[in-house]
C-alpha positions, 0 to 999 in steps of 0.5 A: 548771632553764632551758629554751632559748628560740626566737630569731628568725633574724637576717640573719647567721643566715640565711646558714647553714641550721642556726640558721635551721632551729632558729628557723623550726620553731615558726613553721611550726607557728604558720602551720599553727595560723593556717591551722586556726584562722582560714582553715579555720573553716568546713571540718569534719565534721558528725558525729552522736554519741549522736543529736546533730549536732556540727559538728566543725572540722578544727582540732579534729583538726589543732591537737592534732597541731600542739601535739604537734609543738611539745611533742615538739620541746621548743619548748612547755613545761608551765606550772605555773600553768596546769596547777594551775588546769586540774586544779581545772577538771577536778575541778570538772567531774567533781563537776558530772557526778557530782552532776547530778540531770538528764540531762547532756551528757558531750560538752559536758564532754569538749569543754570539757576538751579545748579548754582542755587545749591551753592548757597548753603555751605556746611559749617565745620570746626578745623578738625572736621574740615580736615577730615572732610578733605581727607575723605574727598582726597581718598575718593579722588585717589581711588578714582585716579588709581582705577583710571590708571589700572583701566588704561593698563588693563586694556593692553592685555584684556579688552572687555567693552564694559571697561569703558562703556556701560552700553551692554548692561544698562538700558539707554534710557538710564545711561548717560555717556559722553565720549567714554570710548575716546582713542588716544589717537585715531585708529589706535585701539587704545582708549584714554582712561576715564576712571570708569565712573566718570563722564570722559577722560578730561573729567578724570584729568580735572578731578586729579588736578583739583585733588592735587591742588587741595592736597598741596595748598590746603593740606600741604601733603605732596603724597598725592602727586604720584596717583594724581599725576599718573591719572593725568598722564593716563587720560592724555588730556591737557586740561588737568595738566594745564590747570595744575601746572599753572596753579599748583607747580610753584606751590608744590616746589615751595612745599618741597623746598621748605621740607628738608625730609621731602627735598631728597624725594623731590630731587629723586623724582626730578631725575627718575620721572623724566628718565622713565618717560624717556625709556617708555616714551613709545609704550606710553604713547607720550608722543601724543602730548607733543602732537597735541600742540598742533591742535591749535591749527586743527578746526576739529580740536578742542584747543581750536574751539577754546582759543581760536574759534571762540574769539571769532564767535565773540567778535561776531557777538560784539556787533550786537547792540549795546543792551545785548552786550550788557545783558546777553542775547538770551539763555542758550543762544550761544550755539546760534553764533556757531552758524557758518563755522562748525555744526557743533563746537566747544563753547568755553564758559566765558563765551557762553556767559558773555553771549547768553547773559552779557557782561552783567552775567559774566561778572556776576557768575565769576564773582559768585564762583570765586566767592564760593570757592574762597569761602570754602578754601581760603585760597586765592590760588584755588579760587583763581584755578577754579575760575580759570577752569570754568571760563577757559578749560570747560564747556560744562557751565550747565552740566549738572555733573560738573557743577556738583563735583565743583560743589563737592570739592570746592564749595560745600563746606566752610570753617567756622572761624572764617564764616560770617553768618547773617547778623554777624558784625563786620570784621 
């Protein structure tokens, strides 16, 4: 059984309407997904469900419609590997809900399953269309990065409040904001860049790091280093920098070393960038990156939550019965294990998965995410980077904006030459 794949329109095809329409259809859907996932992150509906306020973004409504359109038109195809692992996730989550001995959040489980259920139908593309897709994604990411750099620089000479928060011109019931007014340091009056459209500074940092991984590993194009690198500096967030240094620095160096034309630029950058950073050290508030190394000792820092407090909470969870360790204590119960430590903490993905859904849920989700990313990118490095971000750098497991950006950048499409549909013989 074989499926037709989407081809990028050639110059010859553009001379007639029909071939171009066949190829442009899914790209219109991709553009809508990009609008929903990136540019409309802060627009949504604050709805109270069961006495709990849920900030639901417009992407949670729009993305299923777009994906339904892609499936209906035959552009998106079910992936057997994704569906099999997703079924294990569903069964594990149901066991977690049924075996829970304390109050659980059914909404948390529904959101978890709904969000990642949208990863099951990737769009099959020919090689030319595949590269076109990622060029489109990188153009959007670079635009947001440049906006973020400009946003950071403008505040030194002009301080309009709307530059970081939209509270003055969007009604509260339609506005979703999280930490948009984030100081580079307490009392500084200087805010970290969030790319204007994004939820928070660290989200811009992660977007830049992911885009740079795609550029270096998939497209082998290092030109994106400057805008993406500048955006990561303007966010003053270690999230994206850590992600790229761990998974992208060596591929970037290899790319430069294998390209004689690029090697002089690499040498120039290696000399010029540290020099510029030394000269403008104070003006750029670069000392903040040094002081953030002390965050592991600060109980109010995200680094402490990620790597210190999370271990203490997990030790508390390990005292639970064996069946709870296997299937979890129930959806949404990870917050209860914070009692006695802090009122509101950063719960990384690995901890939430382990506590809510147990060993089965942790392994099923990890396998599912790696499979989705690898099917799309055919890169073990990118798959490992996305898994690391989800498990250790993020607390956004059931945040729609985070899931849909991941879908858009890492899981939405596949090459026809590497995709195995239902009924296809094993390789």
